[in-house]
C-alpha positions in Angstrom: 49.9 -33.1 18.2 47.1 -32.6 15.7 45.8 -29.7 17.9 49.1 -27.9 17.6 49.3 -28.4 13.9 45.7 -27.5 13.0 45.3 -24.4 15.0 42.5 -22.0 14.0 44.8 -19.5 12.3 46.8 -22.2 10.4 43.6 -23.9 9.3 42.1 -20.6 8.1 45.3 -19.8 6.2 45.3 -23.2 4.6 41.7 -22.9 3.5 42.4 -19.4 2.2 45.3 -20.5 0.1 43.4 -23.5 -1.3 40.4 -21.4 -2.2 42.5 -18.7 -3.8 44.6 -21.1 -5.8 41.8 -23.3 -7.1 39.4 -20.5 -7.9 42.1 -18.6 -9.7 42.8 -21.6 -11.9 39.0 -22.0 -12.7 38.5 -18.3 -13.3 41.6 -18.2 -15.6 40.2 -21.1 -17.6 36.9 -19.2 -18.0 38.6 -16.2 -19.5 39.4 -18.1 -22.7 37.0 -19.0 -25.4 37.5 -22.8 -25.3 35.2 -24.9 -27.4 32.9 -26.8 -25.1 35.0 -26.2 -21.9 35.0 -23.6 -19.1 31.9 -21.8 -20.5 31.4 -18.4 -18.9 30.6 -14.7 -19.5 34.2 -13.7 -18.9 35.3 -13.5 -22.6 32.3 -11.4 -23.4 33.0 -9.1 -20.4 36.6 -8.7 -21.5 35.7 -7.9 -25.1 33.1 -5.4 -23.9 35.6 -3.7 -21.6 38.1 -3.4 -24.4 35.5 -1.6 -26.5 34.1 0.3 -23.5 30.6 -1.1 -24.2 29.6 -2.3 -20.8 27.5 -0.6 -18.1 29.5 -1.1 -14.8 32.6 -0.4 -12.9 34.2 -3.6 -14.1 34.0 -2.4 -17.7 35.7 0.9 -16.9 38.4 -0.8 -14.8 39.4 -3.3 -17.5 39.1 -0.7 -20.3 42.0 1.1 -18.7 43.9 -2.1 -17.9 43.5 -3.2 -21.5 45.4 -0.1 -22.6 48.6 -1.7 -21.4 47.8 -5.4 -20.9 47.1 -7.6 -23.9 46.3 -11.3 -24.3 47.0 -13.4 -22.3 48.1 -11.0 -19.5 44.7 -9.3 -19.7 42.9 -12.7 -19.1 45.2 -13.4 -16.2 44.5 -10.1 -14.6 40.8 -10.6 -15.1 41.0 -14.0 -13.3 42.9 -12.5 -10.5 40.3 -9.7 -10.2 37.6 -12.4 -9.8 39.7 -14.3 -7.3 40.2 -11.2 -5.2 36.5 -10.4 -5.2 35.7 -14.0 -4.3 38.2 -14.1 -1.4 37.1 -10.6 -0.2 33.6 -12.0 0.0 34.8 -15.0 2.0 36.6 -12.8 4.5 33.8 -10.3 4.9 31.3 -13.1 5.4 33.3 -14.1 8.4 33.3 -10.5 9.7 29.5 -10.4 9.1 28.9 -13.6 11.1 31.3 -12.6 13.9 29.6 -9.2 14.5 26.0 -10.3 14.2 26.0 -13.8 15.9 27.5 -15.5 18.9 28.9 -18.7 17.5 32.5 -19.9 17.9 35.1 -19.0 15.3 35.5 -22.6 14.0 31.8 -22.7 13.2 32.1 -19.3 11.7 34.8 -20.5 9.4 32.8 -23.5 8.4 29.7 -21.5 7.6 31.5 -18.8 5.6 33.4 -21.4 3.6 30.2 -23.4 2.9 28.4 -20.3 1.8 31.0 -19.7 -1.0 29.7 -23.0 -2.5 26.0 -22.4 -1.8 23.9 -24.3 -4.4 20.5 -25.8 -4.8 20.1 -29.3 -3.5 20.7 -31.9 -6.3 17.6 -34.1 -6.8 18.0 -36.9 -9.3 15.4 -37.3 -12.0 13.3 -34.2 -11.0 16.1 -31.6 -10.5 19.3 -33.2 -11.9 21.1 -30.0 -12.7 23.0 -27.5 -10.5 22.3 -24.3 -12.4 19.3 -24.7 -14.8 15.9 -24.3 -13.0 17.7 -23.3 -9.8 16.5 -20.6 -7.5 19.7 -20.3 -5.5 22.8 -21.5 -7.0 26.4 -20.3 -7.3 27.1 -18.0 -10.3 30.7 -19.1 -11.0 30.6 -18.0 -14.6 29.6 -14.3 -13.9 32.2 -11.8 -12.8 29.7 -9.0 -12.4 27.5 -11.1 -10.2 30.5 -12.0 -8.0 31.4 -8.3 -7.6 27.8 -7.4 -6.9 27.6 -10.1 -4.2 30.6 -8.6 -2.4 29.0 -5.1 -2.5 25.7 -6.5 -1.2 27.3 -8.3 1.7 29.2 -5.2 2.8 26.1 -3.0 2.3 23.9 -5.3 4.3 26.5 -5.4 7.1 25.8 -1.7 7.7 22.2 -1.7 6.7 21.1 -4.5 9.1 22.8 -2.8 11.9 20.5 0.2 11.4 17.3 -1.2 9.9 15.7 -2.8 13.0 15.8 0.4 15.0 15.9 3.0 12.2 13.0 4.9 13.8 15.5 6.0 16.5 17.2 8.0 13.8 20.4 7.4 11.8 23.6 9.6 11.7 24.7 11.4 8.6 27.8 9.3 8.6 25.8 6.0 8.5 23.4 7.5 5.9 26.3 8.5 3.6 28.1 5.2 4.0 25.0 3.2 3.1 24.1 5.4 0.1 27.6 5.2 -1.3 27.9 1.4 -0.8 24.6 0.7 -2.4 25.5 2.9 -5.4 28.8 1.2 -5.8 27.1 -2.2 -5.6 24.6 -1.1 -8.3 27.5 0.0 -10.5 28.7 -3.6 -10.5 25.3 -5.0 -11.4 21.8 -3.5 -10.8 19.9 -6.6 -9.7 20.6 -6.3 -6.0 19.2 -2.8 -5.9 16.0 -3.9 -7.7 15.3 -6.7 -5.2 16.3 -4.5 -2.3 14.1 -1.6 -3.4 11.1 -3.9 -3.7 11.4 -5.2 -0.2 12.5 -1.9 1.2 9.5 -0.1 -0.3 7.1 -2.7 1.2 8.5 -2.3 4.7 8.5 1.5 4.5 4.9 1.5 3.3 3.9 -0.9 6.0 5.5 1.3 8.7 3.9 4.4 7.3 0.4 2.9 7.3 1.0 1.4 10.8 2.2 4.6 12.6 0.8 7.4 10.5 2.6 10.2 12.3 4.6 13.1 10.9 7.7 12.0 12.9 7.6 8.5 11.4 7.0 9.9 7.9 10.2 12.1 8.3 12.2 9.1 9.6 11.0 6.9 6.6 11.8 9.7 4.2 15.3 10.1 5.7 16.0 6.3 5.7 14.4 5.7 2.3 16.6 8.4 0.7 19.6 6.1 0.9 18.5 4.6 -2.5 18.4 8.0 -4.3 21.9 7.9 -5.6 21.6 4.3 -6.6 18.4 5.0 -8.6 20.3 7.6 -10.5 23.0 5.0 -11.3 20.2 2.6 -12.3 18.8 5.2 -14.7 22.2 5.6 -16.4 22.5 1.8 -16.7 19.1 1.5 -18.3 20.1 4.1 -20.9 23.4 2.3 -21.6 21.8 -1.1 -21.9 18.6 -0.3 -23.8 18.5 3.2 -25.2 21.9 3.1 -27.0 21.2 0.0 -29.0 20.4 0.1 -32.7 16.8 -0.3 -33.8 17.4 -3.6 -35.4 18.6 -5.3 -32.2 16.7 -3.2 -29.7 15.9 -4.7 -26.3 13.5 -3.7 -23.5 11.6 -4.9 -20.5 8.2 -6.5 -20.8 5.5 -7.3 -18.2 4.7 -11.0 -18.7 3.3 -12.1 -15.2 4.5 -15.7 -15.6 7.9 -15.7 -17.2 8.7 -19.0 -18.9 12.3 -18.6 -17.5 10.9 -19.3 -14.0 7.7 -21.3 -14.6 9.1 -24.1 -16.7 8.3 -27.8 -16.4 5.2 -29.5 -15.0 3.5 -29.0 -11.7 5.6 -31.8 -10.0 8.8 -30.3 -11.3 7.9 -26.9 -9.9 6.9 -28.4 -6.6 10.3 -30.0 -6.2 12.0 -26.9 -7.4 10.4 -24.5 -4.9 10.5 -27.2 -2.2 14.2 -27.8 -2.3 15.2 -24.1 -2.5 12.8 -22.8 0.1 12.9 -25.7 2.6 15.7 -24.3 4.8 14.8 -20.6 4.6 11.1 -21.4 5.5 12.2 -23.6 8.3 14.5 -20.9 9.8 11.9 -18.2 9.2 9.3 -20.2 11.1 11.7 -21.1 13.8 12.9 -17.6 14.5 9.4 -16.1 14.5 8.2 -18.9 16.8 11.1 -18.3 19.2 10.4 -14.6 19.3 6.8 -15.3 20.2 8.0 -17.4 23.1 10.5 -14.7 24.1 13.6 -16.8 23.2 14.8 -14.9 20.1 15.6 -11.2 19.9 13.3 -9.0 17.9 16.2 -7.3 16.1 17.3 -10.6 14.4 13.7 -11.5 13.6 13.2 -8.2 11.8 16.4 -8.8 9.8 15.5 -12.3 8.8 12.0 -11.2 7.9 13.4 -8.5 5.7 15.9 -10.8 3.9 13.2 -13.5 3.4 10.9 -10.8 2.0 13.7 -9.6 -0.4 14.1 -13.1 -1.7 10.3 -13.5 -2.3 10.3 -10.1 -4.0 13.1 -11.1 -6.3 11.1 -14.2 -7.2 8.1 -12.1 -8.0 10.1 -9.7 -10.1 11.7 -12.7 -12.0 8.2 -14.0 -12.7 6.6 -10.7 -13.7 9.3 -9.2 -16.0 11.3 -10.4 -19.0 13.6 -8.7 -21.4 12.7 -8.5 -25.1 14.8 -8.4 -28.2 18.1 -10.3 -28.5 18.3 -10.4 -24.6 15.0 -12.1 -24.2 16.5 -15.5 -23.2 19.4 -14.2 -21.1 17.4 -14.5 -17.9 18.9 -11.3 -16.4 16.1 -10.9 -13.9 17.2 -14.1 -12.2 20.4 -12.4 -10.9 18.3 -10.8 -8.2 17.0 -14.2 -7.1 20.6 -15.6 -6.8 22.0 -12.7 -4.8 19.0 -12.6 -2.5 19.3 -16.3 -1.9 23.0 -15.9 -0.9 22.4 -12.9 1.5 19.4 -14.7 3.0 21.5 -17.8 3.8 24.3 -15.5 5.1 22.0 -14.4 7.9 19.9 -17.5 8.3 22.5 -20.2 8.6 24.4 -18.6 11.6 21.0 -17.6 13.1 19.9 -21.2 12.9 23.2 -22.5 14.5 23.0 -19.8 17.2 19.4 -20.8 18.0 20.3 -24.5 18.2 23.0 -23.7 20.7 20.7 -21.3 22.7 17.8 -23.8 23.0 20.1 -26.5 24.4 20.1 -24.5 27.7 16.7 -22.9 27.5 13.5 -24.0 29.4 11.7 -24.1 26.1 13.9 -27.0 24.9 13.9 -28.9 28.2 10.2 -28.7 29.0 8.1 -27.9 26.0 7.9 -29.4 22.5 11.4 -31.0 22.9 10.8 -33.7 20.3 9.5 -31.3 17.7 12.3 -28.8 18.2 15.0 -31.5 18.0 13.3 -32.8 14.8 13.5 -29.3 13.3 17.2 -29.0 14.3 18.0 -32.3 12.6 16.0 -31.4 9.5 17.8 -28.0 9.3 21.3 -29.6 9.7 20.4 -32.2 7.1 19.3 -29.6 4.6 22.5 -27.6 5.2 24.7 -30.7 4.6 22.8 -31.4 1.3 23.3 -27.8 0.2 27.0 -27.9 0.9 27.5 -31.4 -0.7 25.6 -30.2 -3.8 27.6 -27.0 -4.0 30.9 -28.9 -3.7 29.8 -31.3 -6.5 28.9 -28.4 -8.7 32.2 -26.7 -8.1 34.0 -29.9 -9.0 31.9 -30.1 -12.2 32.9 -26.5 -13.0 36.6 -27.1 -12.2 36.6 -29.9 -14.7 35.6 -27.5 -17.4 32.0 -28.7 -17.8 29.2 -26.4 -18.9 28.0 -24.3 -16.0 24.2 -24.5 -16.6 24.0 -28.3 -16.3 
């Protein structure tokens, strides 16, 4: 009886309705400037859009909407926009997992839903907050981050299909699609582009030094040019954010090497901080590279995981090296690259981990060699995922009750 009631399609529809309803209520509460409740960036984004003072597509969209919609309809429409972006990300994550990995659709649904609540593991005493001092939490309060995340997922869906074998050449259609998607994502928020370019540049330079042929140079130049349009967008955004401000409140970017926004607390605190956020990614990265060495994992997936792991490390380095000055000095805007890279890394690593667990159950590697060690790694990985999901769910409940997001 239960099997007939809870079919996959019905269960997916129920989850979609619950997600849309609850997040819409939370986002709607965040659009109002309540005193001490539902803190977020939404009221500031709405006001900036009304005055056309932002730097992204969201500002332009709600500038025109504000011409005919006023309070509180404007706030409601803003919340519905955020909900639509959130739900589109949820749906596209399922599409991403379905096309890149061989796991059943129930597991796909579970992973995609869990990712929407991705959060750093809660550690009492040492790391008792869900947002502050986190290197991979859920940015519920930022509409621009949510929109950038959707664009990043869609862009990576096409990019990772081409990247592992880009030296075989890419069609004009694929090149144009990636260029436009990356530019649109940058128009939402520029941090994904910055992190992506850092990792992309390292990989392209490595291949150039490795092969050193005119053909490879041409291929690298062709593939690397997908960022050209986005860099132009980034230049315009830099001008809008920094160059147009008055001298009395001017902001800029400063090289600091060890930003206090990242390197806060004592050595033990930093150890817990990096340990909890990098435990699962490092476990999967080690696992996948080990399996490729033993001819169990495909090289294409290994290259993709290596790239996403590198992009996350690059975003951490950027967050450590650079800091804004002026009245934006304590806004922590370079951390957005860390958060988006963390999500996209988990989007690929979690289903890869599950697929590898399923594959090794039937492989000679699991049956005959290092069986205890591999099973221990599998249990550790599953335990870490459960802790991430439980922490993310608790954080969402905290947010849904109107609590301050950075606690």
